DRENDO-1510 file (C-alpha; in Angstrom, 1 decimal, always signed):
<recs>
REC; n; res; u; v; w
REC; 1; MET; -60.9; -143.5; +71.6 .
REC; 2; ILE; -64.3; -142.5; +70.4 .
REC; 3; LYS; -66.9; -145.2; +70.6 .
REC; 4; ALA; -69.4; -145.2; +67.7 .
REC; 5; ILE; -73.0; -145.1; +68.6 .
REC; 6; ALA; -75.2; -147.6; +66.8 .
REC; 7; VAL; -78.5; -146.2; +65.7 .
REC; 8; SER; -81.3; -148.6; +65.2 .
REC; 9; PRO; -82.9; -148.7; +61.7 .
REC; 10; ALA; -86.3; -148.1; +63.2 .
REC; 11; LYS; -85.2; -144.9; +64.8 .
REC; 12; GLN; -83.3; -143.9; +61.7 .
REC; 13; SER; -86.6; -144.3; +59.8 .
REC; 14; ILE; -88.4; -142.2; +62.4 .
REC; 15; ARG; -85.8; -139.4; +62.1 .
REC; 16; PHE; -85.8; -139.6; +58.3 .
REC; 17; LEU; -89.6; -139.5; +58.0 .
REC; 18; LEU; -89.9; -136.7; +60.5 .
REC; 19; MET; -87.4; -134.6; +58.5 .
REC; 20; LEU; -89.2; -135.5; +55.3 .
REC; 21; GLY; -92.6; -134.7; +56.7 .
REC; 22; THR; -91.3; -131.3; +57.9 .
REC; 23; LEU; -89.9; -130.6; +54.4 .
REC; 24; ILE; -93.2; -131.7; +52.7 .
REC; 25; SER; -95.2; -129.6; +55.2 .
REC; 26; GLY; -93.0; -126.6; +54.4 .
REC; 27; LEU; -93.4; -127.0; +50.7 .
REC; 28; PHE; -97.2; -127.6; +51.1 .
REC; 29; SER; -97.5; -124.4; +53.2 .
REC; 30; ALA; -95.5; -122.5; +50.6 .
REC; 31; SER; -97.7; -123.7; +47.8 .
REC; 32; ILE; -100.8; -122.7; +49.8 .
REC; 33; CYS; -99.3; -119.2; +50.3 .
REC; 34; ALA; -98.6; -118.9; +46.6 .
REC; 35; GLU; -102.1; -119.9; +45.7 .
REC; 36; THR; -103.7; -117.5; +48.2 .
REC; 37; SER; -101.5; -114.6; +47.0 .
REC; 38; VAL; -103.0; -114.7; +43.6 .
REC; 39; SER; -106.6; -115.6; +44.6 .
REC; 40; ASP; -109.1; -113.2; +45.9 .
REC; 41; LYS; -109.1; -113.1; +49.7 .
REC; 42; LEU; -110.8; -110.9; +52.2 .
REC; 43; THR; -108.2; -108.3; +53.3 .
REC; 44; LEU; -108.5; -106.1; +56.4 .
REC; 45; GLU; -108.9; -103.0; +54.2 .
REC; 46; VAL; -111.7; -104.6; +52.1 .
REC; 47; ALA; -113.5; -105.7; +55.2 .
REC; 48; VAL; -113.4; -102.2; +56.8 .
REC; 49; MET; -114.5; -100.6; +53.6 .
REC; 50; ALA; -117.4; -102.9; +53.2 .
REC; 51; ALA; -118.5; -102.4; +56.8 .
REC; 52; LEU; -118.5; -98.6; +56.3 .
REC; 53; GLU; -120.5; -98.8; +53.1 .
REC; 54; LYS; -123.2; -101.0; +54.7 .
REC; 55; ASP; -123.6; -99.4; +58.1 .
REC; 56; PRO; -127.2; -98.3; +58.6 .
REC; 57; TRP; -126.3; -96.2; +61.6 .
REC; 58; LEU; -124.4; -93.8; +59.4 .
REC; 59; VAL; -127.4; -93.5; +57.1 .
REC; 60; GLY; -129.8; -92.9; +60.0 .
REC; 61; ASN; -127.5; -90.3; +61.6 .
REC; 62; GLN; -127.4; -88.3; +58.3 .
REC; 63; HIS; -131.2; -88.4; +58.3 .
REC; 64; ILE; -131.4; -87.0; +61.8 .
REC; 65; GLN; -129.0; -84.2; +60.8 .
REC; 66; ASN; -131.1; -83.3; +57.8 .
REC; 67; SER; -134.2; -83.3; +60.0 .
REC; 68; ILE; -132.7; -80.9; +62.5 .
REC; 69; GLU; -131.3; -78.6; +59.8 .
REC; 70; ALA; -134.8; -78.4; +58.2 .
REC; 71; MET; -136.3; -77.7; +61.7 .
REC; 72; SER; -133.8; -74.9; +62.2 .
REC; 73; VAL; -135.2; -73.0; +59.2 .
REC; 74; SER; -138.7; -73.5; +60.6 .
REC; 75; ALA; -137.7; -72.4; +64.1 .
REC; 76; GLY; -136.4; -69.0; +62.8 .
REC; 77; THR; -139.7; -68.1; +61.2 .
REC; 78; LEU; -142.5; -66.1; +62.7 .
REC; 79; PRO; -145.6; -68.0; +63.7 .
REC; 80; ASP; -148.4; -67.9; +61.2 .
REC; 81; PRO; -150.9; -65.0; +61.5 .
REC; 82; LYS; -154.4; -65.8; +62.6 .
REC; 83; VAL; -157.4; -64.8; +60.7 .
REC; 84; SER; -160.9; -64.5; +62.2 .
REC; 85; ILE; -164.3; -64.0; +60.4 .
REC; 86; SER; -167.4; -63.4; +62.5 .
REC; 87; THR; -170.7; -61.6; +62.8 .
REC; 88; VAL; -170.9; -59.2; +65.7 .
REC; 89; ASN; -173.9; -58.0; +67.8 .
REC; 90; LEU; -176.5; -59.8; +65.7 .
REC; 91; PRO; -180.0; -59.3; +67.3 .
REC; 92; VAL; -181.5; -62.7; +68.2 .
REC; 93; ASP; -185.2; -61.6; +68.1 .
REC; 94; SER; -185.2; -61.0; +64.4 .
REC; 95; PHE; -181.7; -61.9; +63.1 .
REC; 96; ASP; -182.0; -58.7; +61.0 .
REC; 97; ILE; -178.5; -57.3; +60.4 .
REC; 98; GLY; -179.9; -53.8; +59.8 .
REC; 99; GLN; -182.1; -53.7; +62.9 .
REC; 100; GLU; -179.4; -52.4; +65.4 .
REC; 101; ASN; -176.8; -49.7; +64.7 .
REC; 102; MET; -174.1; -51.7; +66.5 .
REC; 103; THR; -174.5; -54.8; +64.4 .
REC; 104; ASN; -171.5; -55.7; +62.1 .
REC; 105; TYR; -172.9; -58.3; +59.7 .
REC; 106; LEU; -169.3; -59.3; +58.8 .
REC; 107; LYS; -166.1; -58.7; +60.8 .
REC; 108; VAL; -162.7; -59.8; +59.5 .
REC; 109; GLY; -159.7; -59.8; +61.8 .
REC; 110; VAL; -156.0; -60.6; +61.5 .
REC; 111; SER; -153.5; -61.0; +64.4 .
REC; 112; GLN; -149.8; -61.6; +64.5 .
REC; 113; MET; -147.7; -62.6; +67.5 .
REC; 114; PHE; -144.0; -61.7; +67.9 .
REC; 115; PRO; -141.9; -64.0; +70.2 .
REC; 116; ARG; -139.9; -62.5; +73.0 .
REC; 117; GLY; -136.7; -60.7; +72.2 .
REC; 118; ASN; -134.4; -62.7; +70.0 .
REC; 119; THR; -136.1; -66.0; +70.7 .
REC; 120; LEU; -136.4; -66.9; +67.0 .
REC; 121; ALA; -132.7; -66.2; +66.2 .
REC; 122; ILE; -131.6; -68.1; +69.3 .
REC; 123; ARG; -133.7; -71.2; +68.5 .
REC; 124; LYS; -132.4; -71.3; +65.0 .
REC; 125; GLU; -128.8; -71.0; +66.2 .
REC; 126; LYS; -129.4; -73.7; +68.8 .
REC; 127; LEU; -130.7; -76.2; +66.2 .
REC; 128; ARG; -127.8; -75.3; +63.9 .
REC; 129; LEU; -125.3; -76.1; +66.6 .
REC; 130; GLU; -127.1; -79.4; +67.3 .
REC; 131; ALA; -126.9; -80.3; +63.7 .
REC; 132; ASP; -123.2; -79.6; +63.6 .
REC; 133; GLN; -122.4; -82.4; +66.0 .
REC; 134; PHE; -123.6; -85.1; +63.7 .
REC; 135; PRO; -120.7; -85.0; +61.2 .
REC; 136; TYR; -118.4; -85.5; +64.2 .
REC; 137; GLN; -120.6; -88.4; +65.5 .
REC; 138; ARG; -120.3; -90.1; +62.1 .
REC; 139; GLN; -116.6; -89.6; +62.0 .
REC; 140; ASP; -116.3; -91.2; +65.4 .
REC; 141; ARG; -118.7; -94.0; +64.4 .
REC; 142; LYS; -116.5; -94.8; +61.4 .
REC; 143; ALA; -113.4; -94.9; +63.6 .
REC; 144; ARG; -115.0; -97.1; +66.2 .
REC; 145; LEU; -116.4; -99.4; +63.4 .
REC; 146; THR; -113.0; -99.6; +61.9 .
REC; 147; VAL; -111.5; -100.7; +65.2 .
REC; 148; LYS; -114.4; -103.2; +65.8 .
REC; 149; VAL; -114.2; -104.8; +62.3 .
REC; 150; SER; -110.4; -104.9; +62.4 .
REC; 151; GLN; -110.4; -106.7; +65.7 .
REC; 152; LEU; -112.9; -109.3; +64.4 .
REC; 153; TRP; -110.9; -109.7; +61.2 .
REC; 154; LEU; -107.7; -110.2; +63.2 .
REC; 155; ASP; -109.4; -112.7; +65.6 .
REC; 156; ALA; -110.6; -114.7; +62.6 .
REC; 157; TYR; -107.1; -114.4; +61.0 .
REC; 158; LYS; -105.5; -115.7; +64.2 .
REC; 159; ALA; -107.8; -118.8; +64.2 .
REC; 160; GLN; -107.2; -119.4; +60.5 .
REC; 161; GLU; -103.4; -119.2; +60.8 .
REC; 162; SER; -103.4; -121.3; +64.0 .
REC; 163; ILE; -105.3; -124.0; +62.1 .
REC; 164; ALA; -102.6; -123.7; +59.3 .
REC; 165; LEU; -99.8; -124.2; +61.9 .
REC; 166; ILE; -101.5; -127.2; +63.4 .
REC; 167; GLU; -102.3; -128.7; +60.1 .
REC; 168; LYS; -98.7; -128.4; +59.1 .
REC; 169; ASP; -97.5; -130.4; +62.1 .
REC; 170; ARG; -100.5; -132.8; +62.1 .
REC; 171; SER; -99.0; -134.9; +59.3 .
REC; 172; LEU; -95.9; -135.4; +61.4 .
REC; 173; PHE; -97.9; -136.8; +64.3 .
REC; 174; GLU; -99.8; -139.0; +61.9 .
REC; 175; GLN; -96.5; -140.4; +60.6 .
REC; 176; LEU; -95.4; -140.9; +64.2 .
REC; 177; VAL; -98.4; -143.0; +64.9 .
REC; 178; ASP; -97.9; -145.1; +61.8 .
REC; 179; ILE; -94.2; -145.6; +62.4 .
REC; 180; THR; -94.6; -146.6; +66.1 .
REC; 181; GLU; -97.3; -149.0; +65.2 .
REC; 182; ILE; -95.2; -150.6; +62.4 .
REC; 183; ASN; -92.1; -150.8; +64.7 .
REC; 184; TYR; -94.1; -152.2; +67.5 .
REC; 185; SER; -95.7; -154.9; +65.4 .
REC; 186; SER; -92.3; -155.8; +63.7 .
REC; 187; ALA; -91.0; -157.0; +67.1 .
REC; 188; TYR; -87.8; -154.9; +67.0 .
REC; 189; GLY; -88.3; -154.4; +70.7 .
REC; 190; LEU; -87.3; -150.7; +70.3 .
REC; 191; THR; -90.8; -149.3; +70.5 .
REC; 192; GLN; -93.0; -149.7; +73.5 .
REC; 193; GLN; -96.8; -149.8; +73.6 .
REC; 194; SER; -96.8; -146.5; +75.6 .
REC; 195; ASP; -95.1; -144.8; +72.6 .
REC; 196; ILE; -98.1; -145.8; +70.4 .
REC; 197; ILE; -100.6; -144.6; +73.0 .
REC; 198; ARG; -98.7; -141.3; +73.5 .
REC; 199; ALA; -98.5; -140.7; +69.7 .
REC; 200; GLN; -102.2; -141.4; +69.3 .
REC; 201; LEU; -103.1; -139.3; +72.3 .
REC; 202; GLU; -101.2; -136.3; +71.0 .
REC; 203; LEU; -102.8; -136.7; +67.6 .
REC; 204; THR; -106.3; -136.8; +69.3 .
REC; 205; ARG; -105.4; -133.6; +71.2 .
REC; 206; LEU; -104.4; -131.9; +68.0 .
REC; 207; ASN; -107.7; -132.9; +66.4 .
REC; 208; ASP; -109.5; -131.4; +69.4 .
REC; 209; ARG; -107.5; -128.2; +69.1 .
REC; 210; LEU; -108.4; -128.0; +65.4 .
REC; 211; THR; -112.1; -128.4; +66.2 .
REC; 212; LYS; -112.0; -125.6; +68.7 .
REC; 213; LEU; -110.1; -123.3; +66.3 .
REC; 214; TYR; -112.5; -124.1; +63.5 .
REC; 215; GLN; -115.3; -123.2; +65.9 .
REC; 216; GLN; -113.6; -119.9; +66.8 .
REC; 217; GLN; -113.0; -119.1; +63.1 .
REC; 218; GLU; -116.6; -119.7; +62.2 .
REC; 219; MET; -117.9; -117.7; +65.1 .
REC; 220; PHE; -115.7; -114.7; +64.2 .
REC; 221; GLN; -116.9; -115.0; +60.6 .
REC; 222; ARG; -120.5; -114.9; +61.7 .
REC; 223; ARG; -119.8; -111.9; +63.8 .
REC; 224; LEU; -118.2; -110.2; +60.8 .
REC; 225; SER; -121.3; -110.9; +58.9 .
REC; 226; GLU; -123.2; -108.4; +61.1 .
REC; 227; TRP; -121.1; -105.7; +59.5 .
REC; 228; LEU; -120.3; -107.1; +56.0 .
REC; 229; SER; -123.5; -108.8; +54.9 .
REC; 230; ASP; -125.9; -107.3; +52.4 .
REC; 231; TYR; -129.0; -108.1; +54.4 .
REC; 232; PHE; -131.6; -105.3; +53.9 .
REC; 233; VAL; -129.0; -102.8; +52.6 .
REC; 234; ASP; -131.3; -101.9; +49.7 .
REC; 235; GLN; -134.0; -100.9; +52.2 .
REC; 236; TYR; -132.0; -98.0; +53.7 .
REC; 237; SER; -129.1; -97.2; +51.3 .
REC; 238; PRO; -129.9; -96.0; +47.7 .
REC; 239; ARG; -126.3; -96.8; +46.8 .
REC; 240; SER; -126.5; -100.5; +47.7 .
REC; 241; GLY; -127.2; -101.5; +44.1 .
REC; 242; THR; -123.6; -100.5; +43.0 .
REC; 243; LYS; -121.9; -102.7; +45.6 .
REC; 244; THR; -120.5; -106.1; +45.1 .
REC; 245; PRO; -122.0; -108.6; +47.6 .
REC; 246; LEU; -119.5; -110.5; +49.7 .
REC; 247; GLN; -120.1; -114.2; +50.4 .
REC; 248; ILE; -119.3; -113.9; +54.1 .
REC; 249; PHE; -119.5; -117.5; +55.1 .
REC; 250; ASN; -117.4; -118.8; +52.3 .
REC; 251; LEU; -114.7; -116.2; +52.5 .
REC; 252; GLN; -111.1; -116.9; +53.3 .
REC; 253; LEU; -109.0; -114.3; +54.9 .
REC; 254; ASP; -105.7; -113.0; +53.4 .
REC; 255; LYS; -102.8; -115.0; +54.8 .
REC; 256; ARG; -100.7; -111.9; +55.2 .
REC; 257; LEU; -100.8; -110.2; +58.6 .
REC; 258; PRO; -101.0; -106.4; +58.1 .
REC; 259; ASP; -98.2; -104.3; +59.5 .
REC; 260; ILE; -100.2; -101.3; +60.8 .
REC; 261; LYS; -98.4; -98.0; +61.2 .
REC; 262; LEU; -98.5; -96.5; +64.7 .
REC; 263; ILE; -99.6; -92.8; +64.7 .
REC; 264; ASN; -97.7; -90.5; +67.1 .
REC; 265; ALA; -95.3; -93.3; +68.1 .
REC; 266; GLN; -93.4; -90.8; +70.2 .
REC; 267; LEU; -96.3; -90.8; +72.7 .
REC; 268; CYS; -95.7; -94.5; +73.3 .
REC; 269; ASP; -92.1; -94.1; +74.3 .
REC; 270; PRO; -91.4; -96.8; +77.0 .
REC; 271; GLU; -88.8; -94.6; +78.7 .
REC; 272; SER; -91.2; -91.7; +79.7 .
REC; 273; GLU; -94.7; -91.2; +80.9 .
REC; 274; THR; -97.1; -89.2; +78.7 .
REC; 275; ASN; -98.2; -85.9; +80.3 .
REC; 276; PRO; -102.0; -85.7; +80.5 .
REC; 277; GLU; -101.8; -82.1; +79.3 .
REC; 278; VAL; -100.2; -83.2; +76.1 .
REC; 279; LEU; -102.8; -85.8; +75.6 .
REC; 280; TYR; -105.5; -83.2; +76.2 .
REC; 281; GLN; -104.2; -81.2; +73.3 .
REC; 282; TYR; -104.6; -84.2; +71.1 .
REC; 283; PHE; -107.9; -85.5; +72.5 .
REC; 284; SER; -109.6; -82.1; +72.4 .
REC; 285; GLN; -109.6; -82.6; +68.6 .
REC; 286; HIS; -111.1; -86.1; +68.8 .
REC; 287; PRO; -114.4; -86.4; +66.9 .
REC; 288; ALA; -116.2; -87.7; +70.0 .
REC; 289; VAL; -115.0; -84.7; +72.0 .
REC; 290; ARG; -115.8; -82.3; +69.2 .
REC; 291; ALA; -119.3; -83.7; +69.0 .
REC; 292; LEU; -119.8; -83.2; +72.7 .
REC; 293; GLU; -118.5; -79.6; +72.5 .
REC; 294; GLN; -121.2; -78.9; +69.9 .
REC; 295; LYS; -123.8; -80.3; +72.2 .
REC; 296; ILE; -122.5; -78.1; +75.0 .
REC; 297; LYS; -122.7; -75.0; +72.8 .
REC; 298; ALA; -126.3; -76.0; +71.8 .
REC; 299; THR; -127.3; -76.5; +75.4 .
REC; 300; SER; -125.8; -73.1; +76.4 .
REC; 301; LYS; -128.3; -71.5; +74.1 .
REC; 302; ASP; -131.1; -72.7; +76.5 .
REC; 303; ILE; -129.7; -70.1; +78.9 .
REC; 304; ASP; -130.1; -67.3; +76.3 .
REC; 305; LEU; -133.7; -68.6; +75.6 .
REC; 306; ALA; -134.5; -68.5; +79.3 .
REC; 307; LYS; -133.3; -64.9; +79.6 .
REC; 308; GLN; -135.6; -63.9; +76.7 .
REC; 309; LYS; -138.5; -64.6; +78.9 .
REC; 310; TYR; -137.8; -61.5; +80.9 .
REC; 311; LYS; -138.9; -59.6; +77.8 .
REC; 312; PRO; -142.6; -59.2; +76.8 .
REC; 313; GLU; -144.2; -61.1; +74.0 .
REC; 314; TRP; -145.9; -58.8; +71.6 .
REC; 315; GLY; -148.9; -59.1; +69.3 .
REC; 316; ILE; -150.8; -56.9; +67.0 .
REC; 317; ASN; -154.3; -57.3; +65.7 .
REC; 318; ALA; -156.5; -55.5; +63.3 .
REC; 319; SER; -160.1; -56.1; +62.3 .
REC; 320; TYR; -162.6; -54.5; +59.8 .
REC; 321; GLY; -166.3; -54.6; +60.4 .
REC; 322; PHE; -168.7; -54.4; +57.5 .
REC; 323; ARG; -172.2; -52.9; +58.4 .
REC; 324; ALA; -175.3; -53.2; +56.3 .
REC; 325; GLU; -177.8; -50.4; +55.8 .
REC; 326; ASN; -180.1; -49.5; +58.8 .
REC; 327; ALA; -183.8; -50.2; +58.9 .
REC; 328; THR; -184.5; -46.9; +57.0 .
REC; 329; GLY; -182.1; -47.7; +54.2 .
REC; 330; SER; -179.4; -45.3; +55.2 .
REC; 331; ASP; -175.7; -46.3; +54.9 .
REC; 332; ARG; -173.7; -46.9; +58.0 .
REC; 333; ALA; -169.9; -46.5; +58.3 .
REC; 334; ASP; -167.7; -49.6; +58.5 .
REC; 335; PHE; -165.5; -50.0; +61.6 .
REC; 336; LEU; -161.7; -50.5; +61.7 .
REC; 337; SER; -160.1; -51.7; +64.9 .
REC; 338; ILE; -156.3; -51.9; +65.6 .
REC; 339; GLY; -154.7; -53.1; +68.8 .
REC; 340; ILE; -151.5; -54.2; +70.4 .
REC; 341; THR; -151.2; -57.0; +73.1 .
REC; 342; PHE; -148.2; -57.8; +75.3 .
REC; 343; ASP; -147.6; -59.5; +78.6 .
REC; 344; VAL; -145.8; -58.0; +81.5 .
REC; 345; PRO; -143.2; -60.3; +83.3 .
REC; 346; LEU; -143.6; -59.0; +86.8 .
REC; 347; PHE; -143.3; -62.1; +89.0 .
REC; 348; THR; -139.9; -63.3; +88.0 .
REC; 349; ASP; -138.6; -64.7; +91.2 .
REC; 350; ASN; -140.3; -68.1; +91.0 .
REC; 351; LYS; -140.6; -68.3; +87.2 .
REC; 352; GLN; -138.0; -66.6; +84.9 .
REC; 353; ASP; -135.2; -66.6; +87.5 .
REC; 354; LYS; -135.7; -70.3; +88.2 .
REC; 355; GLU; -135.9; -71.1; +84.5 .
REC; 356; VAL; -132.5; -69.4; +83.9 .
REC; 357; GLU; -131.1; -71.2; +86.9 .
REC; 358; SER; -132.3; -74.5; +85.6 .
REC; 359; ALA; -130.8; -73.9; +82.2 .
REC; 360; ILE; -127.4; -73.0; +83.7 .
REC; 361; TYR; -127.3; -76.2; +85.7 .
REC; 362; LYS; -128.3; -78.2; +82.7 .
REC; 363; ALA; -125.4; -76.7; +80.6 .
REC; 364; GLU; -122.9; -77.3; +83.4 .
REC; 365; ALA; -124.1; -81.0; +83.6 .
REC; 366; VAL; -123.4; -81.5; +80.0 .
REC; 367; GLU; -120.0; -79.8; +80.4 .
REC; 368; THR; -119.0; -82.4; +83.0 .
REC; 369; LYS; -119.6; -85.1; +80.3 .
REC; 370; LYS; -116.8; -83.7; +78.3 .
REC; 371; TRP; -114.3; -84.1; +81.2 .
REC; 372; LEU; -115.6; -87.6; +81.9 .
REC; 373; LEU; -115.0; -88.4; +78.2 .
REC; 374; LEU; -111.5; -86.9; +78.2 .
REC; 375; ARG; -110.6; -88.9; +81.4 .
REC; 376; LYS; -111.9; -92.1; +79.7 .
REC; 377; LEU; -109.9; -91.4; +76.6 .
REC; 378; ILE; -106.7; -90.8; +78.5 .
REC; 379; ALA; -107.1; -93.9; +80.7 .
REC; 380; SER; -107.9; -96.0; +77.6 .
REC; 381; PHE; -104.8; -94.7; +75.9 .
REC; 382; ASP; -102.6; -95.5; +78.8 .
REC; 383; THR; -104.1; -99.0; +79.0 .
REC; 384; ALA; -103.5; -99.7; +75.3 .
REC; 385; LYS; -100.0; -98.2; +75.5 .
REC; 386; THR; -99.0; -100.4; +78.4 .
REC; 387; GLY; -100.3; -103.4; +76.5 .
REC; 388; LEU; -98.4; -102.6; +73.4 .
REC; 389; LEU; -95.1; -102.1; +75.2 .
REC; 390; ARG; -95.4; -105.5; +76.9 .
REC; 391; LEU; -96.4; -107.1; +73.6 .
REC; 392; ASN; -93.3; -105.6; +72.0 .
REC; 393; GLN; -91.1; -107.1; +74.7 .
REC; 394; ARG; -92.7; -110.5; +74.3 .
REC; 395; GLN; -92.5; -110.4; +70.5 .
REC; 396; LYS; -88.7; -109.7; +70.7 .
REC; 397; LEU; -88.3; -112.4; +73.3 .
REC; 398; TYR; -90.1; -115.0; +71.1 .
REC; 399; ARG; -88.3; -114.0; +67.9 .
REC; 400; GLU; -84.8; -113.7; +69.2 .
REC; 401; GLU; -84.7; -116.4; +71.9 .
REC; 402; LEU; -87.8; -118.6; +72.6 .
REC; 403; LEU; -88.6; -119.8; +69.0 .
REC; 404; PRO; -85.0; -120.7; +68.2 .
REC; 405; GLN; -84.6; -122.4; +71.5 .
REC; 406; MET; -87.8; -124.4; +71.0 .
REC; 407; GLU; -86.6; -125.5; +67.6 .
REC; 408; GLU; -83.2; -126.5; +68.9 .
REC; 409; GLN; -84.9; -128.4; +71.8 .
REC; 410; ALA; -87.1; -130.4; +69.3 .
REC; 411; GLU; -84.1; -131.2; +67.1 .
REC; 412; ALA; -82.0; -132.2; +70.2 .
REC; 413; ALA; -84.8; -134.5; +71.5 .
REC; 414; LEU; -85.1; -136.2; +68.1 .
REC; 415; THR; -81.3; -136.6; +67.8 .
REC; 416; ALA; -81.1; -138.0; +71.3 .
REC; 417; TYR; -83.9; -140.5; +70.6 .
REC; 418; THR; -82.3; -141.7; +67.4 .
REC; 419; ASN; -79.0; -142.2; +69.2 .
REC; 420; ASP; -80.6; -144.2; +72.0 .
REC; 421; GLU; -80.1; -141.4; +74.5 .
REC; 422; GLY; -83.7; -140.2; +74.8 .
REC; 423; ASP; -87.2; -141.5; +74.9 .
REC; 424; PHE; -90.1; -141.1; +72.5 .
REC; 425; ALA; -92.2; -139.1; +75.0 .
REC; 426; GLU; -89.5; -136.4; +75.1 .
REC; 427; VAL; -89.6; -136.2; +71.2 .
REC; 428; VAL; -93.4; -135.7; +71.3 .
REC; 429; ARG; -93.2; -133.1; +74.1 .
REC; 430; ALA; -90.6; -131.1; +72.3 .
REC; 431; ARG; -92.7; -131.1; +69.1 .
REC; 432; ILE; -95.8; -130.0; +71.0 .
REC; 433; ALA; -93.8; -127.3; +72.8 .
REC; 434; ASP; -92.4; -126.0; +69.5 .
REC; 435; LEU; -95.9; -125.9; +67.9 .
REC; 436; ASN; -97.3; -124.1; +71.0 .
REC; 437; ALA; -94.6; -121.6; +70.8 .
REC; 438; GLU; -95.3; -120.9; +67.1 .
REC; 439; ILE; -99.0; -120.4; +67.9 .
REC; 440; GLU; -98.2; -118.1; +70.9 .
REC; 441; ALA; -95.9; -116.1; +68.7 .
REC; 442; LEU; -98.8; -115.7; +66.2 .
REC; 443; GLU; -101.1; -114.6; +69.0 .
REC; 444; ILE; -98.6; -112.0; +70.1 .
REC; 445; ASP; -98.2; -110.7; +66.5 .
REC; 446; VAL; -102.0; -110.4; +66.1 .
REC; 447; GLU; -102.5; -108.8; +69.5 .
REC; 448; LYS; -99.8; -106.2; +68.7 .
REC; 449; GLN; -101.7; -105.2; +65.6 .
REC; 450; LYS; -104.9; -104.9; +67.5 .
REC; 451; SER; -103.2; -102.7; +70.1 .
REC; 452; ILE; -101.8; -100.4; +67.4 .
REC; 453; ILE; -105.3; -100.1; +65.9 .
REC; 454; ARG; -106.8; -99.2; +69.3 .
REC; 455; LEU; -104.1; -96.6; +69.8 .
REC; 456; ASN; -104.6; -95.2; +66.3 .
REC; 457; TYR; -108.2; -94.6; +67.1 .
REC; 458; PHE; -107.2; -91.8; +69.5 .
REC; 459; PHE; -105.2; -89.8; +67.0 .
REC; 460; ALA; -106.4; -90.7; +63.4 .
REC; 461; LYS; -107.8; -87.7; +61.5 .
REC; 462; ASP; -109.6; -90.1; +59.1 .
REC; 463; VAL; -110.5; -93.8; +58.9 .
REC; 464; GLN; -107.7; -94.7; +56.5 .
REC; 465; GLU; -105.0; -93.7; +59.0 .
REC; 466; ILE; -106.3; -96.1; +61.6 .
REC; 467; ILE; -105.4; -99.2; +59.5 .
REC; 468; ALA; -102.7; -97.6; +57.2 .
REC; 469; GLU; -99.7; -99.9; +56.8 .
REC; 470; ASN; -96.1; -99.0; +56.9 .
REC; 471; LEU; -96.1; -100.0; +53.2 .
REC; 472; ASP; -98.9; -98.7; +50.9 .
REC; 473; SER; -101.5; -101.4; +50.6 .
REC; 474; GLY; -103.1; -99.8; +47.5 .
REC; 475; VAL; -106.6; -99.9; +49.0 .
REC; 476; LYS; -108.2; -96.5; +49.5 .
REC; 477; ILE; -111.1; -96.0; +51.9 .
REC; 478; LYS; -113.5; -93.2; +51.4 .
</recs>
C-alpha cells in the first residue's frame, strides 16, 4: 500500500513561487533579448572596425614609409656640385690686379664628386627594401589589434552576460528570503531561523558577485575606450570627420556571442601533432615574418655598400681664371684648369675588410631574429591549439552532462524539500550550483571564441578572416 506524503502549504507555496519566479525570469530575459535584437548594440565587428579606423599607430607607420620612400629618391641622386669664386695671387703691396702677370682677378671653379662604384644605386635599393616592410607591419598591426580588441570585447561580454544570469536568479533568492521570513513569522514551525539567515546570506553573496562583475564590465569598457574613443583623432587623421563617434561608456554590447570560424581547422586535429615543417610553410607568409624578411634584405645591402669602399671615389674639377690687362695695358690670356681627383684604397686590412666583416655579422644577427620569431609563432600556435582542444572537451561535457545534471539536482532538491525529505540549505546549495554551472559554461564559450581568434591570427590573410563567423554577419571590414 502506498502511503501518501502530506506536503505543507508553506512548502507548496515555496515550490510554486520558485517555479513562477523561474518562469517570470525566463520571460523577462526573453523580452530583454527581443529588445536588444532591435536596438543598436556594440557588436564585435563594429568594435574592431572602429579600432582600426582610429589607430594612430597605423597613421604614423604610413608617414614613416612615405619618409623613407622620399629619402630613397634622394639617396640615388649625385651630390650637388660645388662652385668656388676667388681672386688668385693678388699683390698685397698695391692690390693692383694688373701689377703681376700671375694674378687672376677672378677665378670661377666647379667640382663634382662621384660616389664609389654603385653606392648610389645600392643605397636607393636599400631604402626601397626598408620601405617595403611597412605594409607588412601595418597588416600585422591590424591583425594584432583585431585580436586585442576582440578579447577585450569578449571579456566585457562575459561580464555582461554573467550579470544577466545572476540577475535572472536573483529574484528567486529574494522570493526565498520573503517566503522564509513570512513562514517563520507565521509560526508554522516548518521554517527555521537558520533558513532565513541562509537565504539572506546567499542573497548578499549574489549582490557581492554582481558588484564585482559590474566592476569588471566597467574596467573592460574603459580599456576598450583606448581603442574606440575619438580622443584627438582629428589631430592625426584627416578622415576623422566622416566617422560616427561612439559613446564608449554608455554602450551595451550585443547579447549574441559570435560564432567565429576557425581557419585551417585541420591543423587543430586532436588526433595528430602538427609537423613544424608544415607550420613553417604557413608562418613564412605571416605579415610579421614577411616584414622581418624585408628588413633582412635591406640589411644585406650594407654588405654591398661596404664592398664598394674597395673602389675609389672620383671627382672632377674645372676652373676658369679671368685676368685683367697688365700695367702697360696689354691683354693677358685667361686660364682654364681641369683636374681629376680620386682616392686609392691601399690599406684595406684594418678598414674595408673589417667594415665588410661587420656588415656580414650584422646581417646574420638580423637573420636570427627571423628564426626566433618563427619559433615563437609555432610555440604560440601549439599553446592556443592545446587550449582550444581542452575547451572543446569542457564545452561538450557541460552541454551534454553537467548542465542537465545540475538542473536535475536543483529540481530534485526542491522536490525533496517540498515533500519533507530534504532541507532548505540543500535547495539553496543546488540553486547556487546550477547558477555557477551556467556562468562557468558561459566562460567556456567565451574562452573558446578567444582561442579561435588567437589561432586565426596565425593564418588570416586579412583582418576580416580573423573574426569571420560561420554565418555571414553582414559587416565588412576594410
